[in-house]
C-alpha positions as CSV (number, residue, x, y, z in Angstrom):
1,M,16.7,-7.8,18.7
2,R,15.1,-4.4,17.0
3,L,12.6,-5.0,14.5
4,S,12.3,-2.9,11.3
5,V,9.1,-2.1,10.6
6,G,8.2,-1.0,6.8
7,I,5.0,0.4,5.2
8,D,3.8,1.0,1.7
9,E,1.0,1.2,-0.9
10,A,-0.3,-0.1,-4.1
11,G,-2.8,1.2,-6.1
12,R,-3.3,4.8,-4.9
13,G,-3.6,6.5,-8.5
14,C,-5.7,3.7,-10.3
15,V,-9.0,3.9,-11.2
16,I,-9.7,0.8,-11.3
17,G,-9.5,-1.6,-8.2
18,P,-8.4,-1.2,-4.3
19,L,-5.5,0.2,-2.9
20,V,-3.6,-1.9,-0.7
21,V,-1.8,-0.9,2.0
22,A,1.0,-3.3,3.4
23,C,3.0,-3.5,6.4
24,V,6.0,-5.9,7.3
25,A,8.0,-6.3,10.6
26,A,11.7,-7.9,9.9
27,D,14.4,-8.7,12.6
28,E,18.0,-8.2,11.3
29,A,18.0,-12.1,10.0
30,D,15.0,-10.8,7.7
31,R,16.9,-7.6,6.4
32,R,19.8,-10.4,5.3
33,W,17.3,-12.5,3.9
34,F,15.8,-9.4,1.9
35,W,19.0,-8.3,0.7
36,A,20.5,-11.8,-0.3
37,H,17.0,-12.3,-2.3
38,N,16.8,-8.4,-4.0
39,V,13.8,-7.5,-2.1
40,R,13.2,-3.5,-3.8
41,D,10.8,-1.4,-4.7
42,S,7.9,-3.8,-6.0
43,K,7.7,-1.4,-9.6
44,I,10.9,-3.0,-10.7
45,V,10.6,-6.6,-10.0
46,P,8.8,-8.3,-12.6
47,G,5.3,-10.7,-11.7
48,P,6.5,-13.8,-11.1
49,Q,9.3,-13.1,-8.7
50,R,7.5,-10.7,-7.1
51,D,4.6,-13.1,-6.2
52,K,6.8,-15.6,-5.4
53,L,8.7,-13.0,-3.2
54,A,5.4,-12.3,-1.2
55,E,4.9,-15.3,-0.3
56,M,8.1,-16.3,0.9
57,I,8.0,-12.8,2.9
58,K,4.4,-13.8,4.5
59,E,5.8,-17.0,5.5
60,R,8.7,-15.7,7.3
61,C,7.6,-12.2,8.6
62,W,4.7,-11.0,11.0
63,F,2.6,-8.6,8.4
64,Q,-0.7,-6.8,8.3
65,L,-2.8,-5.3,5.2
66,K,-5.7,-3.0,4.5
67,I,-7.8,-3.2,1.7
68,F,-10.0,-0.1,0.3
69,Y,-11.9,-0.5,-2.5
70,P,-13.3,2.1,-5.0
71,T,-16.4,3.2,-2.7
72,A,-14.9,3.7,0.2
73,I,-12.1,5.2,-1.6
74,D,-14.9,7.5,-3.8
75,E,-15.8,8.7,-0.3
76,A,-12.8,9.6,1.1
77,V,-11.5,11.8,-1.6
78,R,-14.8,13.4,-1.9
79,D,-14.7,14.3,1.8
80,R,-12.3,17.5,1.7
81,S,-11.5,16.9,5.8
82,R,-10.2,13.5,4.5
83,T,-8.8,13.0,1.3
84,L,-6.8,10.2,-0.2
85,N,-4.2,11.4,2.0
86,G,-6.4,10.7,4.9
87,L,-7.6,7.4,4.3
88,E,-4.0,6.4,4.0
89,L,-3.3,8.1,7.5
90,E,-6.3,6.0,8.5
91,A,-4.8,2.9,7.2
92,M,-1.4,3.4,8.2
93,A,-1.9,4.4,12.2
94,E,-4.1,1.3,12.2
95,L,-1.4,-0.7,10.9
96,L,1.1,1.1,13.4
97,D,-1.2,0.3,15.9
98,D,-1.6,-3.7,14.9
99,F,1.9,-3.9,14.9
100,L,1.8,-2.6,19.0
101,D,-0.6,-4.8,19.7
102,E,1.4,-8.0,18.7
103,F,4.7,-7.0,19.7
104,P,3.8,-4.7,22.5
105,E,7.2,-5.3,24.5
106,R,9.2,-5.3,21.4
107,E,11.9,-2.0,20.3
108,A,11.5,-1.3,17.1
109,V,11.8,1.6,14.4
110,A,9.2,2.2,11.4
111,L,9.3,4.1,8.3
112,V,6.4,4.9,6.1
113,D,6.3,5.6,2.4
114,A,4.9,9.7,2.7
115,P,2.2,9.9,-0.1
116,S,2.2,13.7,0.7
117,I,4.6,16.7,-0.1
118,S,5.7,17.1,3.4
119,A,6.9,14.2,4.6
120,Q,7.3,15.6,8.0
121,H,4.0,17.1,8.3
122,Y,2.9,13.6,7.4
123,L,4.9,12.4,9.7
124,E,3.5,14.1,12.3
125,K,0.2,13.7,11.6
126,L,0.6,9.7,11.7
127,Y,2.4,10.2,15.2
128,D,-0.4,11.9,16.6
129,R,-2.9,9.5,15.2
130,S,-1.2,6.3,16.1
131,Q,-0.1,4.8,19.3
132,W,3.5,5.0,18.3
133,S,5.4,6.4,21.7
134,E,8.7,7.9,20.3
135,M,8.9,10.5,17.3
136,K,12.5,9.7,16.6
137,S,11.7,5.9,16.2
138,L,8.9,6.6,13.6
139,K,10.0,8.3,10.5
140,A,8.3,9.0,7.0
141,K,10.0,9.4,3.4
142,H,9.4,10.0,-0.2
143,E,9.9,6.9,-2.3
144,A,11.1,4.9,1.1
145,D,10.7,1.5,-0.9
146,K,13.6,2.7,-3.3
147,K,15.4,3.3,0.2
148,D,14.8,0.6,2.7
149,R,14.7,-3.2,2.4
150,T,11.7,-3.3,5.2
151,V,9.4,-0.9,3.3
152,A,10.1,-2.7,-0.3
153,A,9.0,-5.9,0.8
154,A,5.8,-4.0,2.3
155,S,5.7,-2.7,-1.3
156,I,6.1,-6.2,-2.9
157,L,3.2,-7.2,-0.7
158,A,1.0,-4.4,-1.3
159,K,1.3,-5.0,-5.1
160,A,0.9,-8.5,-5.0
161,E,-2.2,-8.2,-3.4
162,R,-3.7,-5.6,-5.6
163,E,-2.4,-7.9,-8.7
164,R,-4.6,-10.6,-7.3
165,L,-7.4,-8.8,-7.0
166,I,-7.2,-7.4,-10.4
167,A,-6.8,-10.6,-11.9
168,R,-9.9,-12.3,-9.8
169,L,-12.1,-9.0,-10.7
170,K,-11.2,-9.6,-14.8
171,K,-12.3,-12.9,-14.6
172,E,-15.7,-11.8,-13.0
173,L,-16.2,-9.3,-15.3
174,G,-14.7,-11.3,-18.1
175,V,-13.2,-8.0,-19.2
176,D,-9.4,-7.6,-19.9
177,F,-9.3,-3.7,-18.5
178,G,-5.5,-3.5,-18.7
179,C,-3.9,-2.3,-15.8
180,G,-6.6,-0.2,-14.0
181,Y,-4.5,3.2,-14.3
182,S,-5.8,6.1,-16.4
183,H,-2.7,6.0,-18.8
184,D,-3.2,2.6,-19.9
185,K,-6.0,2.6,-23.4
186,E,-7.2,-0.7,-22.5
187,T,-8.3,0.6,-19.0
188,I,-9.4,4.0,-20.9
189,K,-11.4,1.8,-23.5
190,H,-13.2,-0.3,-20.7
191,L,-14.6,3.3,-18.4
192,V,-16.6,4.2,-21.5
193,T,-18.1,1.1,-21.9
194,C,-18.8,0.0,-18.3
195,P,-22.3,0.9,-16.3
196,R,-21.8,4.0,-14.5
197,D,-22.5,2.3,-11.2
198,A,-19.9,0.0,-11.4
199,D,-18.6,-0.6,-7.9
200,Y,-14.8,-1.2,-9.3
201,V,-14.5,2.1,-10.7
202,R,-13.3,4.9,-8.4
203,W,-16.0,7.7,-10.3
204,S,-14.1,10.7,-8.2
205,W,-11.6,10.6,-10.3
206,K,-11.2,13.2,-12.9
207,T,-10.4,10.4,-15.6
208,V,-14.2,9.6,-15.4
209,G,-15.4,12.8,-14.8
210,G,-15.3,13.1,-11.1
C-alpha cells in the first residue's frame, strides 16, 4: 500500500523561538482518519484541539521532527549561500531520507510545503539534495497544508511542538512575550528590554536591526 508523506514547518517568520519542521507518513486508512477528524492547516485549528490531534497523529503515524533554535537560524540567514530557505531545504531533505531509511521498500509519494517563490525550483533542489528516487513522486506546492491532509498533519505536529517549546521558554523566563512574531505588541515590548545576547531571539531579523 502506497504511503503519503507530508512535510511542513511552524515558526519560520517569528523573531523569538525555534523553527520546527515536521514529517508525517500516512497510509490510506490514516488519511481517511485525517478526513474524519478534520485534520487541516494548523493555523485554523484551536490550540486545545490541535494539541489533542497532534498526540493522536503521533500514536498512529510515523513522524519525525527537526528543531532549529535561533542561533542556528541566524547563522543560516547571515550566510548568503545558505539562507533560511536553505536551512529548511536541508531539514526537508533529511526528513525525506529518514523516511526512506525507515521504509526502504515502500512505494510512496511525498508533498512538501514550499517556502520559496518558485515551488518548482525548490522541488528540483530538494530532489537533488535528498535520496528520493523519482521526481514524479515528489512534489512541492505553496500552501500545501491547505491542499493535502498529510501535509496538514505535519503542520499540526510542527505547530504543537513549537507552541510547547514557546510555553516552556516563557516559564523559564518568567515573562509572557506574546506569540513571538514581529506583529505582536507584547513580543516587540519584550525585545526592547531583553538581553542583547539572548539566545532565544533571532538577532538576524530586521525587527531587531539584524
